[in-house]
Backbone and ligand atoms as CSV (ligand in chain L), in Angstrom:
chain,resi,resn,atom,element,x,y,z
A,1,MET,N,N,49.316,109.780,83.653
A,1,MET,CA,C,50.424,110.478,84.332
A,1,MET,C,C,49.942,110.823,85.787
A,2,PRO,N,N,50.822,110.727,86.770
A,2,PRO,CA,C,50.481,111.010,88.155
A,2,PRO,C,C,50.044,112.417,88.409
A,3,ILE,N,N,49.147,112.657,89.298
A,3,ILE,CA,C,48.831,114.036,89.687
A,3,ILE,C,C,49.211,114.199,91.104
A,4,ILE,N,N,49.919,115.305,91.389
A,4,ILE,CA,C,50.230,115.709,92.813
A,4,ILE,C,C,49.248,116.704,93.140
A,5,HIS,N,N,48.523,116.414,94.174
A,5,HIS,CA,C,47.458,117.444,94.798
A,5,HIS,C,C,48.201,117.939,96.129
A,6,PHE,N,N,47.853,119.231,96.318
A,6,PHE,CA,C,48.548,119.902,97.468
A,6,PHE,C,C,47.368,120.075,98.494
A,7,LEU,N,N,47.702,119.916,99.798
A,7,LEU,CA,C,46.526,120.071,100.861
A,7,LEU,C,C,46.035,121.456,100.858
A,8,LYS,N,N,46.964,122.315,100.439
A,8,LYS,CA,C,46.571,123.817,100.627
A,8,LYS,C,C,47.400,124.670,99.666
A,9,ASN,N,N,46.746,125.679,99.347
A,9,ASN,CA,C,47.333,126.970,98.651
A,9,ASN,C,C,47.849,126.758,97.157
A,10,ARG,N,N,47.844,125.431,96.728
A,10,ARG,CA,C,48.491,125.425,95.410
A,10,ARG,C,C,47.480,124.470,94.467
A,11,PRO,N,N,47.462,124.732,93.096
A,11,PRO,CA,C,46.731,123.878,92.219
A,11,PRO,C,C,47.503,122.597,92.046
A,12,PRO,N,N,46.683,121.482,91.619
A,12,PRO,CA,C,47.396,120.244,91.381
A,12,PRO,C,C,48.374,120.320,90.168
A,13,MET,N,N,49.374,119.466,90.015
A,13,MET,CA,C,50.247,119.486,89.053
A,13,MET,C,C,50.481,117.996,88.656
A,14,THR,N,N,50.696,117.806,87.197
A,14,THR,CA,C,50.881,116.544,86.646
A,14,THR,C,C,52.412,116.304,86.513
A,15,VAL,N,N,52.809,115.027,86.788
A,15,VAL,CA,C,54.256,114.787,86.597
A,15,VAL,C,C,54.405,113.515,85.807
A,16,ASP,N,N,55.585,113.167,85.311
A,16,ASP,CA,C,55.884,111.976,84.555
A,16,ASP,C,C,55.874,110.835,85.586
A,17,SER,N,N,55.382,109.704,85.259
A,17,SER,CA,C,55.451,108.599,86.045
A,17,SER,C,C,56.784,108.222,86.377
A,18,ASP,N,N,57.230,107.821,87.674
A,18,ASP,CA,C,58.527,107.509,88.120
A,18,ASP,C,C,59.445,108.862,88.294
A,19,ALA,N,N,58.870,110.008,88.178
A,19,ALA,CA,C,59.633,111.296,88.442
A,19,ALA,C,C,59.989,111.404,89.854
A,20,ASN,N,N,61.096,111.881,90.143
A,20,ASN,CA,C,61.666,112.186,91.575
A,20,ASN,C,C,60.689,113.276,92.097
A,21,LEU,N,N,60.204,113.007,93.294
A,21,LEU,CA,C,59.240,113.920,93.818
A,21,LEU,C,C,59.889,115.336,94.040
A,22,MET,N,N,61.020,115.342,94.699
A,22,MET,CA,C,61.743,116.746,95.020
A,22,MET,C,C,61.955,117.402,93.621
A,23,SER,N,N,62.551,116.788,92.646
A,23,SER,CA,C,62.934,117.479,91.468
A,23,SER,C,C,61.651,118.013,90.717
A,24,SER,N,N,60.624,117.143,90.713
A,24,SER,CA,C,59.346,117.656,90.093
A,24,SER,C,C,58.754,118.891,90.797
A,25,LEU,N,N,58.796,118.912,92.023
A,25,LEU,CA,C,58.241,120.178,92.740
A,25,LEU,C,C,59.247,121.354,92.384
A,26,LEU,N,N,60.441,121.184,92.496
A,26,LEU,CA,C,61.366,122.331,92.273
A,26,LEU,C,C,61.226,122.789,90.756
A,27,GLU,N,N,61.168,121.824,89.711
A,27,GLU,CA,C,60.982,122.242,88.482
A,27,GLU,C,C,59.713,123.087,88.145
A,28,LYS,N,N,58.700,122.846,89.010
A,28,LYS,CA,C,57.462,123.638,88.821
A,28,LYS,C,C,57.423,124.822,89.720
A,29,GLY,N,N,58.455,125.174,90.388
A,29,GLY,CA,C,58.676,126.323,91.146
A,29,GLY,C,C,58.182,126.167,92.613
A,30,VAL,N,N,57.943,124.879,93.005
A,30,VAL,CA,C,57.450,124.707,94.424
A,30,VAL,C,C,58.615,124.554,95.309
A,31,PRO,N,N,58.720,125.354,96.329
A,31,PRO,CA,C,59.996,125.238,97.021
A,31,PRO,C,C,60.031,123.977,97.833
A,32,VAL,N,N,61.255,123.492,98.066
A,32,VAL,CA,C,61.500,122.288,98.948
A,32,VAL,C,C,62.781,122.614,99.685
A,33,ALA,N,N,62.603,122.447,101.064
A,33,ALA,CA,C,63.837,122.736,101.825
A,33,ALA,C,C,64.923,121.690,101.601
A,34,SER,N,N,66.183,122.094,101.518
A,34,SER,CA,C,67.329,121.188,101.279
A,34,SER,C,C,68.555,121.899,101.622
A,35,SER,N,N,69.546,121.185,102.125
A,35,SER,CA,C,70.884,121.671,102.171
A,35,SER,C,C,71.801,120.699,101.572
A,36,CYS,N,N,71.418,119.626,101.068
A,36,CYS,CA,C,72.294,118.638,100.388
A,36,CYS,C,C,71.933,118.448,98.911
A,37,ARG,N,N,70.945,119.290,98.525
A,37,ARG,CA,C,70.560,119.292,96.991
A,37,ARG,C,C,70.201,117.830,96.597
A,38,GLY,N,N,69.640,116.902,97.417
A,38,GLY,CA,C,69.058,115.730,96.937
A,38,GLY,C,C,70.086,114.616,97.080
A,39,ASP,N,N,71.237,114.757,97.784
A,39,ASP,CA,C,72.023,113.682,98.120
A,39,ASP,C,C,71.656,112.750,99.167
A,40,GLY,N,N,70.388,113.003,99.804
A,40,GLY,CA,C,69.968,112.071,100.773
A,40,GLY,C,C,70.775,112.082,101.993
A,41,VAL,N,N,71.190,113.307,102.542
A,41,VAL,CA,C,72.170,113.426,103.598
A,41,VAL,C,C,71.309,114.401,104.697
A,42,CYS,N,N,70.692,115.423,104.327
A,42,CYS,CA,C,70.240,116.514,105.097
A,42,CYS,C,C,68.956,116.209,105.878
A,43,CYS,N,N,68.040,115.460,105.153
A,43,CYS,CA,C,66.705,115.140,105.592
A,43,CYS,C,C,65.722,116.389,105.803
A,44,LYS,N,N,66.134,117.556,105.204
A,44,LYS,CA,C,65.411,118.754,105.233
A,44,LYS,C,C,64.208,118.618,104.239
A,45,CYS,N,N,64.319,117.767,103.227
A,45,CYS,CA,C,63.259,117.714,102.130
A,45,CYS,C,C,62.000,116.936,102.585
A,46,LEU,N,N,61.838,116.701,103.828
A,46,LEU,CA,C,60.697,115.797,104.262
A,46,LEU,C,C,59.355,116.467,103.766
A,47,ILE,N,N,58.618,115.685,103.239
A,47,ILE,CA,C,57.225,116.080,102.729
A,47,ILE,C,C,56.219,115.129,103.243
A,48,GLU,N,N,55.098,115.835,103.871
A,48,GLU,CA,C,54.038,115.052,104.442
A,48,GLU,C,C,53.068,114.460,103.371
A,49,VAL,N,N,52.967,113.086,103.433
A,49,VAL,CA,C,52.064,112.543,102.463
A,49,VAL,C,C,50.722,112.259,103.081
A,50,VAL,N,N,49.805,113.159,102.625
A,50,VAL,CA,C,48.500,113.150,103.229
A,50,VAL,C,C,47.645,111.940,102.710
A,51,ALA,N,N,47.834,111.577,101.506
A,51,ALA,CA,C,47.143,110.477,100.817
A,51,ALA,C,C,47.919,109.844,99.779
A,52,GLY,N,N,47.911,108.577,99.569
A,52,GLY,CA,C,48.649,107.977,98.432
A,52,GLY,C,C,50.039,107.528,98.712
A,53,ASN,N,N,50.325,107.351,99.987
A,53,ASN,CA,C,51.726,106.897,100.264
A,53,ASN,C,C,52.219,105.641,99.411
A,54,GLN,N,N,51.125,104.771,99.143
A,54,GLN,CA,C,51.271,103.535,98.395
A,54,GLN,C,C,51.507,103.846,96.930
A,55,ASN,N,N,51.427,105.143,96.610
A,55,ASN,CA,C,51.609,105.372,95.187
A,55,ASN,C,C,53.005,106.025,94.943
A,56,LEU,N,N,53.881,105.939,95.964
A,56,LEU,CA,C,55.270,106.320,95.992
A,56,LEU,C,C,56.179,105.101,95.909
A,57,SER,N,N,57.322,105.342,95.379
A,57,SER,CA,C,58.320,104.128,95.424
A,57,SER,C,C,58.618,103.741,96.879
A,58,PRO,N,N,58.945,102.507,96.985
A,58,PRO,CA,C,59.336,101.951,98.408
A,58,PRO,C,C,60.476,102.757,98.978
A,59,GLU,N,N,60.488,102.635,100.240
A,59,GLU,CA,C,61.854,103.378,100.962
A,59,GLU,C,C,63.034,102.700,100.475
A,60,THR,N,N,63.942,103.520,99.998
A,60,THR,CA,C,65.300,103.025,99.766
A,60,THR,C,C,66.190,102.792,101.012
A,61,GLU,N,N,67.283,102.052,100.978
A,61,GLU,CA,C,68.182,101.971,102.020
A,61,GLU,C,C,68.512,103.327,102.641
A,62,ARG,N,N,68.741,104.300,101.871
A,62,ARG,CA,C,69.193,105.538,102.339
A,62,ARG,C,C,68.016,106.184,103.009
A,63,GLU,N,N,66.758,106.150,102.504
A,63,GLU,CA,C,65.556,106.692,103.233
A,63,GLU,C,C,65.376,105.922,104.659
A,64,LEU,N,N,65.532,104.712,104.564
A,64,LEU,CA,C,65.465,103.967,105.897
A,64,LEU,C,C,66.464,104.309,106.898
A,65,PHE,N,N,67.565,104.626,106.428
A,65,PHE,CA,C,68.646,105.054,107.291
A,65,PHE,C,C,68.428,106.508,107.866
A,66,LEU,N,N,67.952,107.257,107.021
A,66,LEU,CA,C,67.451,108.607,107.523
A,66,LEU,C,C,66.293,108.608,108.565
A,67,ARG,N,N,65.250,107.639,108.191
A,67,ARG,CA,C,64.116,107.602,109.028
A,67,ARG,C,C,64.684,106.963,110.529
A,68,GLU,N,N,65.606,106.207,110.477
A,68,GLU,CA,C,66.035,105.693,111.820
A,68,GLU,C,C,66.827,106.704,112.460
A,69,LYS,N,N,67.641,107.473,111.825
A,69,LYS,CA,C,68.495,108.568,112.439
A,69,LYS,C,C,67.647,109.720,112.947
A,70,TYR,N,N,66.614,110.233,112.106
A,70,TYR,CA,C,65.794,111.420,112.552
A,70,TYR,C,C,64.472,111.095,113.128
A,71,ALA,N,N,64.082,109.753,113.119
A,71,ALA,CA,C,62.819,109.364,113.606
A,71,ALA,C,C,61.599,110.237,113.332
A,72,PHE,N,N,61.566,110.470,111.986
A,72,PHE,CA,C,60.293,111.199,111.486
A,72,PHE,C,C,59.188,110.294,111.303
A,73,GLY,N,N,57.920,110.844,111.208
A,73,GLY,CA,C,56.656,110.184,111.266
A,73,GLY,C,C,56.519,109.254,109.971
A,74,LYS,N,N,55.622,108.163,110.025
A,74,LYS,CA,C,55.450,107.338,109.019
A,74,LYS,C,C,54.992,107.946,107.821
A,75,SER,N,N,54.150,108.996,107.991
A,75,SER,CA,C,53.531,109.644,106.819
A,75,SER,C,C,54.546,110.655,106.037
A,76,ALA,N,N,55.607,110.881,106.678
A,76,ALA,CA,C,56.608,111.788,105.958
A,76,ALA,C,C,57.490,110.989,105.149
A,77,ARG,N,N,57.843,111.485,103.966
A,77,ARG,CA,C,58.937,110.853,103.048
A,77,ARG,C,C,60.036,111.827,102.749
A,78,VAL,N,N,61.145,111.258,102.493
A,78,VAL,CA,C,62.288,112.011,102.188
A,78,VAL,C,C,62.168,112.197,100.533
A,79,SER,N,N,61.732,113.404,100.157
A,79,SER,CA,C,61.304,113.640,98.814
A,79,SER,C,C,62.418,113.522,97.760
A,80,CYS,N,N,63.598,113.685,98.098
A,80,CYS,CA,C,64.637,113.505,97.136
A,80,CYS,C,C,65.006,112.055,96.796
A,81,GLN,N,N,64.338,111.146,97.688
A,81,GLN,CA,C,64.583,109.705,97.518
A,81,GLN,C,C,63.430,108.976,96.940
A,82,VAL,N,N,62.409,109.719,96.687
A,82,VAL,CA,C,61.121,109.163,96.255
A,82,VAL,C,C,60.709,109.313,94.859
A,83,LYS,N,N,60.125,108.266,94.299
A,83,LYS,CA,C,59.523,108.463,92.873
A,83,LYS,C,C,58.097,108.361,92.861
A,84,VAL,N,N,57.422,109.279,92.173
A,84,VAL,CA,C,55.961,109.182,92.143
A,84,VAL,C,C,55.406,108.356,91.020
A,85,LEU,N,N,54.667,107.341,91.551
A,85,LEU,CA,C,54.134,106.401,90.604
A,85,LEU,C,C,52.733,106.518,90.245
A,86,ASN,N,N,52.010,107.215,91.099
A,86,ASN,CA,C,50.553,107.471,90.879
A,86,ASN,C,C,50.138,108.705,91.715
A,87,ASP,N,N,48.856,109.024,91.796
A,87,ASP,CA,C,48.437,110.222,92.414
A,87,ASP,C,C,48.736,110.241,93.909
A,88,ILE,N,N,49.117,111.370,94.461
A,88,ILE,CA,C,49.282,111.651,95.844
A,88,ILE,C,C,48.770,113.010,96.275
A,89,THR,N,N,48.611,113.256,97.581
A,89,THR,CA,C,48.284,114.481,98.181
A,89,THR,C,C,49.442,114.704,99.172
A,90,ILE,N,N,49.966,115.895,99.139
A,90,ILE,CA,C,51.079,116.178,100.012
A,90,ILE,C,C,50.940,117.606,100.628
A,91,ASP,N,N,51.737,117.697,101.651
A,91,ASP,CA,C,51.835,119.049,102.396
A,91,ASP,C,C,53.186,119.360,102.965
A,92,ALA,N,N,53.571,120.492,103.206
A,92,ALA,CA,C,54.778,120.800,103.915
A,92,ALA,C,C,54.366,122.056,104.824
A,93,SER,N,N,55.005,122.236,105.985
A,93,SER,CA,C,54.599,123.163,106.937
A,93,SER,C,C,54.900,124.620,106.409
A,94,TYR,N,N,55.812,124.810,105.514
A,94,TYR,CA,C,56.172,126.116,104.960
A,94,TYR,C,C,55.489,126.466,103.686
A,95,TRP,N,N,54.521,125.731,103.279
A,95,TRP,CA,C,53.719,126.047,102.067
A,95,TRP,C,C,52.502,126.928,102.295
L,1,LIG,S1,S,67.511,117.200,100.056
L,1,LIG,FE1,FE,68.878,116.466,101.609
L,1,LIG,S2,S,67.906,114.501,102.120
L,1,LIG,FE2,FE,66.709,115.247,100.607
């Protein structure tokens, strides 16, 4: 099962393979900014992937659209649009 490591302030957590990143974090009580609740509209759920971006599902059409619209960095992913396939290390400015 994939392990999500946090760059700071939180212990690692295990998630089911293919689990949605944003849902997994929320289920374990880790706050994720959002105003569209995972509909892939607001782009507030961006998470910085410090290591293991290759262990996340490829970008969907929706994520590519948001990336173009909001021009966020390559290491950031739209967490509501991403599945966790293997171990990653992540961060958010508000953690
Ligand atoms: S929660 Fe709005 S785009 Fe992810």
